[in-house]
VMD Tcl script that builds the backbone (N, CA, C; Angstrom):
set m [mol new atoms 363]
animate dup $m
set s [atomselect $m all]
$s set {name element resname resid chain x y z} {
  {N N MET 1 A -19.183 1.117 -3.288}
  {CA C MET 1 A -19.233 1.540 -1.903}
  {C C MET 1 A -17.843 1.954 -1.399}
  {N N VAL 2 A -16.800 1.186 -1.739}
  {CA C VAL 2 A -15.445 1.513 -1.307}
  {C C VAL 2 A -15.011 2.836 -1.922}
  {N N ILE 3 A -15.221 2.981 -3.214}
  {CA C ILE 3 A -14.801 4.190 -3.914}
  {C C ILE 3 A -15.517 5.409 -3.336}
  {N N GLU 4 A -16.806 5.311 -3.130}
  {CA C GLU 4 A -17.560 6.433 -2.585}
  {C C GLU 4 A -17.065 6.806 -1.192}
  {N N SER 5 A -16.794 5.804 -0.375}
  {CA C SER 5 A -16.316 6.051 0.979}
  {C C SER 5 A -14.958 6.760 0.968}
  {N N LEU 6 A -14.061 6.322 0.108}
  {CA C LEU 6 A -12.739 6.941 0.019}
  {C C LEU 6 A -12.823 8.362 -0.528}
  {N N ARG 7 A -13.631 8.552 -1.544}
  {CA C ARG 7 A -13.801 9.904 -2.100}
  {C C ARG 7 A -14.405 10.837 -1.058}
  {N N HIS 8 A -15.392 10.356 -0.343}
  {CA C HIS 8 A -16.033 11.171 0.686}
  {C C HIS 8 A -15.021 11.575 1.767}
  {N N ALA 9 A -14.065 10.699 2.035}
  {CA C ALA 9 A -13.030 10.983 3.033}
  {C C ALA 9 A -11.911 11.862 2.473}
  {N N GLY 10 A -11.958 12.154 1.161}
  {CA C GLY 10 A -10.991 13.056 0.556}
  {C C GLY 10 A -9.837 12.407 -0.185}
  {N N ALA 11 A -9.873 11.088 -0.352}
  {CA C ALA 11 A -8.804 10.419 -1.100}
  {C C ALA 11 A -8.823 10.882 -2.547}
  {N N ARG 12 A -7.634 11.051 -3.109}
  {CA C ARG 12 A -7.520 11.528 -4.486}
  {C C ARG 12 A -7.311 10.404 -5.482}
  {N N PHE 13 A -6.775 9.274 -5.024}
  {CA C PHE 13 A -6.706 8.064 -5.853}
  {C C PHE 13 A -6.550 6.864 -4.943}
  {N N ALA 14 A -6.831 5.693 -5.499}
  {CA C ALA 14 A -6.705 4.452 -4.734}
  {C C ALA 14 A -6.347 3.311 -5.673}
  {N N LEU 15 A -5.647 2.355 -5.108}
  {CA C LEU 15 A -5.235 1.165 -5.844}
  {C C LEU 15 A -5.583 -0.074 -5.029}
  {N N VAL 16 A -5.901 -1.144 -5.722}
  {CA C VAL 16 A -6.100 -2.445 -5.092}
  {C C VAL 16 A -4.746 -3.135 -5.119}
  {N N HIS 17 A -4.403 -3.795 -4.023}
  {CA C HIS 17 A -3.122 -4.501 -3.956}
  {C C HIS 17 A -3.314 -5.801 -3.195}
  {N N GLY 18 A -2.254 -6.546 -3.030}
  {CA C GLY 18 A -2.332 -7.797 -2.283}
  {C C GLY 18 A -2.795 -8.947 -3.148}
  {N N SER 19 A -3.429 -9.909 -2.508}
  {CA C SER 19 A -3.782 -11.153 -3.203}
  {C C SER 19 A -4.757 -10.950 -4.360}
  {N N ARG 20 A -5.558 -9.904 -4.304}
  {CA C ARG 20 A -6.544 -9.681 -5.371}
  {C C ARG 20 A -5.911 -9.253 -6.694}
  {N N VAL 21 A -4.658 -8.828 -6.678}
  {CA C VAL 21 A -3.983 -8.463 -7.930}
  {C C VAL 21 A -2.996 -9.542 -8.380}
  {N N GLU 22 A -2.903 -10.622 -7.610}
  {CA C GLU 22 A -2.057 -11.743 -8.010}
  {C C GLU 22 A -2.683 -12.429 -9.221}
  {N N PRO 23 A -1.872 -13.136 -10.002}
  {CA C PRO 23 A -2.416 -13.798 -11.201}
  {C C PRO 23 A -3.595 -14.727 -10.923}
  {N N ASP 24 A -3.584 -15.404 -9.760}
  {CA C ASP 24 A -4.704 -16.308 -9.455}
  {C C ASP 24 A -5.888 -15.588 -8.827}
  {N N GLY 25 A -5.736 -14.294 -8.525}
  {CA C GLY 25 A -6.837 -13.505 -7.982}
  {C C GLY 25 A -7.109 -13.720 -6.506}
  {N N GLY 26 A -6.328 -14.561 -5.845}
  {CA C GLY 26 A -6.536 -14.804 -4.419}
  {C C GLY 26 A -7.743 -15.677 -4.162}
  {N N ARG 27 A -7.945 -15.987 -2.899}
  {CA C ARG 27 A -9.106 -16.779 -2.504}
  {C C ARG 27 A -10.368 -15.924 -2.593}
  {N N PRO 28 A -11.481 -16.530 -2.923}
  {CA C PRO 28 A -12.722 -15.753 -2.998}
  {C C PRO 28 A -13.111 -15.118 -1.664}
  {N N ASP 29 A -12.677 -15.703 -0.550}
  {CA C ASP 29 A -13.036 -15.174 0.762}
  {C C ASP 29 A -11.964 -14.240 1.332}
  {N N SER 30 A -10.921 -13.935 0.543}
  {CA C SER 30 A -9.883 -13.048 1.061}
  {C C SER 30 A -10.378 -11.603 1.081}
  {N N ASP 31 A -9.791 -10.818 1.979}
  {CA C ASP 31 A -10.198 -9.425 2.081}
  {C C ASP 31 A -9.727 -8.645 0.855}
  {N N LEU 32 A -10.234 -7.445 0.723}
  {CA C LEU 32 A -9.850 -6.558 -0.372}
  {C C LEU 32 A -8.877 -5.540 0.206}
  {N N ASP 33 A -7.637 -5.587 -0.243}
  {CA C ASP 33 A -6.618 -4.647 0.211}
  {C C ASP 33 A -6.638 -3.427 -0.696}
  {N N VAL 34 A -6.911 -2.275 -0.107}
  {CA C VAL 34 A -6.999 -1.024 -0.853}
  {C C VAL 34 A -6.010 -0.039 -0.256}
  {N N ALA 35 A -5.268 0.641 -1.119}
  {CA C ALA 35 A -4.330 1.676 -0.691}
  {C C ALA 35 A -4.798 2.990 -1.307}
  {N N ALA 36 A -4.908 4.029 -0.483}
  {CA C ALA 36 A -5.403 5.323 -0.962}
  {C C ALA 36 A -4.443 6.432 -0.570}
  {N N TRP 37 A -4.466 7.514 -1.365}
  {CA C TRP 37 A -3.573 8.658 -1.147}
  {C C TRP 37 A -4.409 9.923 -1.048}
  {N N TRP 38 A -4.086 10.745 -0.065}
  {CA C TRP 38 A -4.803 11.993 0.174}
  {C C TRP 38 A -4.003 13.210 -0.289}
  {N N GLY 39 A -2.713 13.230 -0.012}
  {CA C GLY 39 A -1.887 14.371 -0.393}
  {C C GLY 39 A -1.748 15.411 0.699}
  {N N THR 40 A -2.823 15.675 1.402}
  {CA C THR 40 A -2.806 16.568 2.562}
  {C C THR 40 A -3.814 16.047 3.569}
  {N N ALA 41 A -3.520 16.261 4.820}
  {CA C ALA 41 A -4.441 15.892 5.902}
  {C C ALA 41 A -4.948 14.454 5.780}
  {N N ALA 42 A -4.016 13.528 5.572}
  {CA C ALA 42 A -4.405 12.122 5.460}
  {C C ALA 42 A -4.915 11.613 6.801}
  {N N PRO 43 A -6.026 10.905 6.785}
  {CA C PRO 43 A -6.567 10.362 8.032}
  {C C PRO 43 A -5.835 9.082 8.429}
  {N N GLN 44 A -6.109 8.608 9.611}
  {CA C GLN 44 A -5.678 7.269 10.000}
  {C C GLN 44 A -6.608 6.284 9.295}
  {N N SER 45 A -6.107 5.115 8.964}
  {CA C SER 45 A -6.926 4.154 8.215}
  {C C SER 45 A -8.206 3.792 8.952}
  {N N TRP 46 A -8.140 3.728 10.286}
  {CA C TRP 46 A -9.333 3.345 11.055}
  {C C TRP 46 A -10.373 4.460 11.133}
  {N N ASP 47 A -10.002 5.667 10.724}
  {CA C ASP 47 A -10.954 6.769 10.727}
  {C C ASP 47 A -11.767 6.871 9.433}
  {N N VAL 48 A -11.449 6.031 8.461}
  {CA C VAL 48 A -12.165 6.050 7.189}
  {C C VAL 48 A -13.145 4.885 7.179}
  {N N PRO 49 A -14.439 5.177 7.101}
  {CA C PRO 49 A -15.410 4.081 7.068}
  {C C PRO 49 A -15.218 3.244 5.797}
  {N N ALA 50 A -15.075 1.964 5.990}
  {CA C ALA 50 A -14.913 1.049 4.855}
  {C C ALA 50 A -15.847 -0.131 5.044}
  {N N PRO 51 A -16.322 -0.667 3.953}
  {CA C PRO 51 A -17.195 -1.839 4.070}
  {C C PRO 51 A -16.454 -3.006 4.726}
  {N N PRO 52 A -17.198 -3.932 5.313}
  {CA C PRO 52 A -16.553 -5.117 5.894}
  {C C PRO 52 A -15.729 -5.842 4.826}
  {N N GLY 53 A -14.592 -6.369 5.249}
  {CA C GLY 53 A -13.748 -7.116 4.321}
  {C C GLY 53 A -12.780 -6.261 3.529}
  {N N VAL 54 A -12.728 -4.950 3.831}
  {CA C VAL 54 A -11.796 -4.051 3.148}
  {C C VAL 54 A -10.730 -3.613 4.141}
  {N N ASP 55 A -9.475 -3.838 3.775}
  {CA C ASP 55 A -8.342 -3.367 4.577}
  {C C ASP 55 A -7.750 -2.160 3.872}
  {N N LEU 56 A -7.663 -1.038 4.585}
  {CA C LEU 56 A -7.191 0.210 3.993}
  {C C LEU 56 A -5.772 0.523 4.437}
  {N N LEU 57 A -4.944 0.858 3.466}
  {CA C LEU 57 A -3.588 1.351 3.706}
  {C C LEU 57 A -3.562 2.805 3.257}
  {N N VAL 58 A -3.127 3.694 4.143}
  {CA C VAL 58 A -3.002 5.114 3.804}
  {C C VAL 58 A -1.596 5.316 3.243}
  {N N LEU 59 A -1.520 5.572 1.953}
  {CA C LEU 59 A -0.228 5.677 1.280}
  {C C LEU 59 A 0.602 6.853 1.764}
  {N N ASP 60 A -0.041 7.909 2.196}
  {CA C ASP 60 A 0.674 9.098 2.665}
  {C C ASP 60 A 1.627 8.791 3.814}
  {N N THR 61 A 1.295 7.802 4.630}
  {CA C THR 61 A 2.088 7.482 5.811}
  {C C THR 61 A 2.631 6.054 5.798}
  {N N ALA 62 A 2.446 5.343 4.704}
  {CA C ALA 62 A 2.892 3.947 4.616}
  {C C ALA 62 A 4.413 3.874 4.519}
  {N N PRO 63 A 5.010 2.847 5.117}
  {CA C PRO 63 A 6.456 2.679 4.964}
  {C C PRO 63 A 6.802 2.389 3.498}
  {N N LEU 64 A 8.016 2.734 3.117}
  {CA C LEU 64 A 8.436 2.597 1.727}
  {C C LEU 64 A 8.285 1.177 1.211}
  {N N TRP 65 A 8.580 0.179 2.033}
  {CA C TRP 65 A 8.500 -1.190 1.540}
  {C C TRP 65 A 7.069 -1.568 1.159}
  {N N MET 66 A 6.075 -0.996 1.836}
  {CA C MET 66 A 4.682 -1.281 1.473}
  {C C MET 66 A 4.226 -0.401 0.313}
  {N N ALA 67 A 4.500 0.894 0.413}
  {CA C ALA 67 A 4.099 1.822 -0.644}
  {C C ALA 67 A 4.737 1.438 -1.973}
  {N N GLY 68 A 5.994 1.007 -1.925}
  {CA C GLY 68 A 6.680 0.606 -3.149}
  {C C GLY 68 A 6.033 -0.580 -3.821}
  {N N ARG 69 A 5.604 -1.539 -3.032}
  {CA C ARG 69 A 4.902 -2.697 -3.610}
  {C C ARG 69 A 3.587 -2.275 -4.261}
  {N N VAL 70 A 2.881 -1.373 -3.597}
  {CA C VAL 70 A 1.620 -0.879 -4.172}
  {C C VAL 70 A 1.901 -0.114 -5.464}
  {N N ALA 71 A 2.920 0.747 -5.443}
  {CA C ALA 71 A 3.268 1.529 -6.635}
  {C C ALA 71 A 3.671 0.629 -7.798}
  {N N GLN 72 A 4.339 -0.472 -7.482}
  {CA C GLN 72 A 4.800 -1.397 -8.524}
  {C C GLN 72 A 3.680 -2.282 -9.062}
  {N N HIS 73 A 2.867 -2.813 -8.154}
  {CA C HIS 73 A 1.949 -3.891 -8.541}
  {C C HIS 73 A 0.467 -3.584 -8.364}
  {N N GLY 74 A 0.137 -2.454 -7.751}
  {CA C GLY 74 A -1.268 -2.142 -7.496}
  {C C GLY 74 A -2.034 -1.885 -8.778}
  {N N ARG 75 A -3.328 -2.136 -8.709}
  {CA C ARG 75 A -4.230 -1.873 -9.838}
  {C C ARG 75 A -5.137 -0.713 -9.466}
  {N N LEU 76 A -5.248 0.215 -10.372}
  {CA C LEU 76 A -5.997 1.437 -10.115}
  {C C LEU 76 A -7.463 1.146 -9.829}
  {N N LEU 77 A -7.949 1.692 -8.727}
  {CA C LEU 77 A -9.356 1.574 -8.358}
  {C C LEU 77 A -10.108 2.822 -8.818}
  {N N PHE 78 A -9.534 3.996 -8.525}
  {CA C PHE 78 A -10.046 5.253 -9.070}
  {C C PHE 78 A -8.929 6.274 -9.047}
  {N N ASP 79 A -9.079 7.309 -9.864}
  {CA C ASP 79 A -8.039 8.328 -9.979}
  {C C ASP 79 A -8.686 9.672 -10.270}
  {N N ASP 80 A -8.827 10.493 -9.227}
  {CA C ASP 80 A -9.420 11.820 -9.388}
  {C C ASP 80 A -8.364 12.906 -9.568}
  {N N ASP 81 A -7.082 12.520 -9.523}
  {CA C ASP 81 A -5.992 13.483 -9.684}
  {C C ASP 81 A -4.830 12.805 -10.417}
  {N N PRO 82 A -4.991 12.555 -11.726}
  {CA C PRO 82 A -3.946 11.835 -12.467}
  {C C PRO 82 A -2.542 12.435 -12.337}
  {N N PRO 83 A -2.360 13.764 -12.390}
  {CA C PRO 83 A -0.986 14.269 -12.235}
  {C C PRO 83 A -0.374 13.908 -10.871}
  {N N ALA 84 A -1.161 13.990 -9.809}
  {CA C ALA 84 A -0.659 13.640 -8.477}
  {C C ALA 84 A -0.353 12.148 -8.403}
  {N N ARG 85 A -1.216 11.317 -8.959}
  {CA C ARG 85 A -0.983 9.871 -8.919}
  {C C ARG 85 A 0.276 9.498 -9.693}
  {N N VAL 86 A 0.425 10.044 -10.882}
  {CA C VAL 86 A 1.606 9.726 -11.685}
  {C C VAL 86 A 2.880 10.170 -10.961}
  {N N ALA 87 A 2.853 11.357 -10.381}
  {CA C ALA 87 A 4.023 11.852 -9.648}
  {C C ALA 87 A 4.317 10.967 -8.438}
  {N N TRP 88 A 3.285 10.619 -7.660}
  {CA C TRP 88 A 3.482 9.757 -6.497}
  {C C TRP 88 A 4.014 8.397 -6.928}
  {N N GLN 89 A 3.394 7.815 -7.943}
  {CA C GLN 89 A 3.780 6.480 -8.380}
  {C C GLN 89 A 5.215 6.465 -8.921}
  {N N ALA 90 A 5.571 7.448 -9.721}
  {CA C ALA 90 A 6.927 7.505 -10.278}
  {C C ALA 90 A 7.956 7.690 -9.168}
  {N N ASP 91 A 7.724 8.628 -8.270}
  {CA C ASP 91 A 8.660 8.884 -7.176}
  {C C ASP 91 A 8.788 7.672 -6.263}
  {N N THR 92 A 7.672 7.074 -5.907}
  {CA C THR 92 A 7.690 5.936 -4.995}
  {C C THR 92 A 8.374 4.737 -5.638}
  {N N ARG 93 A 8.076 4.483 -6.911}
  {CA C ARG 93 A 8.751 3.379 -7.605}
  {C C ARG 93 A 10.256 3.587 -7.639}
  {N N LEU 94 A 10.698 4.790 -7.969}
  {CA C LEU 94 A 12.135 5.064 -8.040}
  {C C LEU 94 A 12.811 4.876 -6.684}
  {N N ARG 95 A 12.214 5.429 -5.629}
  {CA C ARG 95 A 12.793 5.278 -4.292}
  {C C ARG 95 A 12.793 3.826 -3.843}
  {N N TYR 96 A 11.696 3.116 -4.127}
  {CA C TYR 96 A 11.578 1.704 -3.746}
  {C C TYR 96 A 12.626 0.863 -4.466}
  {N N LEU 97 A 12.762 1.051 -5.766}
  {CA C LEU 97 A 13.747 0.277 -6.519}
  {C C LEU 97 A 15.168 0.621 -6.095}
  {N N ASP 98 A 15.394 1.869 -5.757}
  {CA C ASP 98 A 16.708 2.294 -5.294}
  {C C ASP 98 A 17.041 1.683 -3.925}
  {N N GLU 99 A 16.063 1.634 -3.044}
  {CA C GLU 99 A 16.272 1.145 -1.679}
  {C C GLU 99 A 16.036 -0.359 -1.529}
  {N N SER 100 A 15.445 -0.983 -2.527}
  {CA C SER 100 A 15.062 -2.386 -2.426}
  {C C SER 100 A 16.207 -3.322 -2.032}
  {N N PRO 101 A 17.401 -3.204 -2.607}
  {CA C PRO 101 A 18.478 -4.104 -2.169}
  {C C PRO 101 A 18.798 -3.958 -0.677}
  {N N ALA 102 A 18.828 -2.739 -0.177}
  {CA C ALA 102 A 19.104 -2.524 1.240}
  {C C ALA 102 A 17.963 -3.061 2.105}
  {N N LEU 103 A 16.727 -2.856 1.676}
  {CA C LEU 103 A 15.576 -3.380 2.415}
  {C C LEU 103 A 15.636 -4.901 2.474}
  {N N GLN 104 A 15.948 -5.532 1.349}
  {CA C GLN 104 A 16.029 -6.993 1.310}
  {C C GLN 104 A 17.167 -7.503 2.183}
  {N N ASP 105 A 18.300 -6.785 2.196}
  {CA C ASP 105 A 19.425 -7.182 3.024}
  {C C ASP 105 A 19.058 -7.110 4.512}
  {N N ARG 106 A 18.388 -6.011 4.923}
  {CA C ARG 106 A 17.952 -5.888 6.320}
  {C C ARG 106 A 16.956 -6.989 6.685}
  {N N TYR 107 A 16.075 -7.324 5.754}
  {CA C TYR 107 A 15.101 -8.384 5.984}
  {C C TYR 107 A 15.824 -9.721 6.192}
  {N N ARG 108 A 16.802 -10.031 5.343}
  {CA C ARG 108 A 17.560 -11.276 5.477}
  {C C ARG 108 A 18.319 -11.305 6.811}
  {N N GLN 109 A 18.904 -10.169 7.190}
  {CA C GLN 109 A 19.620 -10.106 8.466}
  {C C GLN 109 A 18.678 -10.375 9.640}
  {N N ARG 110 A 17.505 -9.782 9.582}
  {CA C ARG 110 A 16.540 -9.973 10.674}
  {C C ARG 110 A 16.065 -11.418 10.746}
  {N N ILE 111 A 15.807 -12.024 9.606}
  {CA C ILE 111 A 15.400 -13.438 9.578}
  {C C ILE 111 A 16.502 -14.306 10.176}
  {N N SER 112 A 17.739 -13.987 9.857}
  {CA C SER 112 A 18.876 -14.728 10.406}
  {C C SER 112 A 18.942 -14.550 11.919}
  {N N GLN 113 A 18.727 -13.339 12.422}
  {CA C GLN 113 A 18.718 -13.096 13.861}
  {C C GLN 113 A 17.615 -13.893 14.541}
  {N N ILE 114 A 16.450 -13.895 13.946}
  {CA C ILE 114 A 15.318 -14.638 14.520}
  {C C ILE 114 A 15.644 -16.124 14.553}
  {N N ALA 115 A 16.225 -16.629 13.483}
  {CA C ALA 115 A 16.578 -18.047 13.421}
  {C C ALA 115 A 17.604 -18.425 14.496}
  {N N ARG 116 A 18.492 -17.474 14.812}
  {CA C ARG 116 A 19.507 -17.717 15.844}
  {C C ARG 116 A 18.981 -17.433 17.246}
  {N N GLY 117 A 17.757 -16.888 17.340}
  {CA C GLY 117 A 17.167 -16.587 18.639}
  {C C GLY 117 A 17.623 -15.261 19.236}
  {N N VAL 118 A 18.084 -14.360 18.389}
  {CA C VAL 118 A 18.540 -13.049 18.861}
  {C C VAL 118 A 17.324 -12.141 18.994}
  {N N ALA 119 A 17.133 -11.564 20.171}
  {CA C ALA 119 A 16.006 -10.660 20.398}
  {C C ALA 119 A 16.370 -9.254 19.957}
  {N N GLY 120 A 15.340 -8.420 19.826}
  {CA C GLY 120 A 15.565 -7.002 19.487}
  {C C GLY 120 A 15.798 -6.824 18.011}
  {N N GLY 121 A 16.438 -5.717 17.639}
  {CA C GLY 121 A 16.584 -5.389 16.240}
  {C C GLY 121 A 17.971 -5.145 15.875}
}
mol reanalyze $m
mol bondsrecalc $m
mol representation Tube
mol addrep $m
């Protein structure tokens, strides 16, 4: 049902990510996190009908820190455009790994600000 819904909406590939790809497989009652890529005219996630319990991430517009995690650890759900998927995955992984130290540093700084009670960013 998920695959058909994404294909009908024009997604070219999708990956499962989050707790369902962890070694323990997550809780049986946890939602299914799915990330899909369109390539052109990507919809908003709420505009794509998905079965209950499915959380959709649109990779075309996802921030690098999320897309990079999906590119690194996601498990393929379907792939109707292997050349596009390989290109997206390779590019996203490279950018994510390149930017990861800076992203982690900003995250640590923000956590420190929150701990000190500093508002804003």
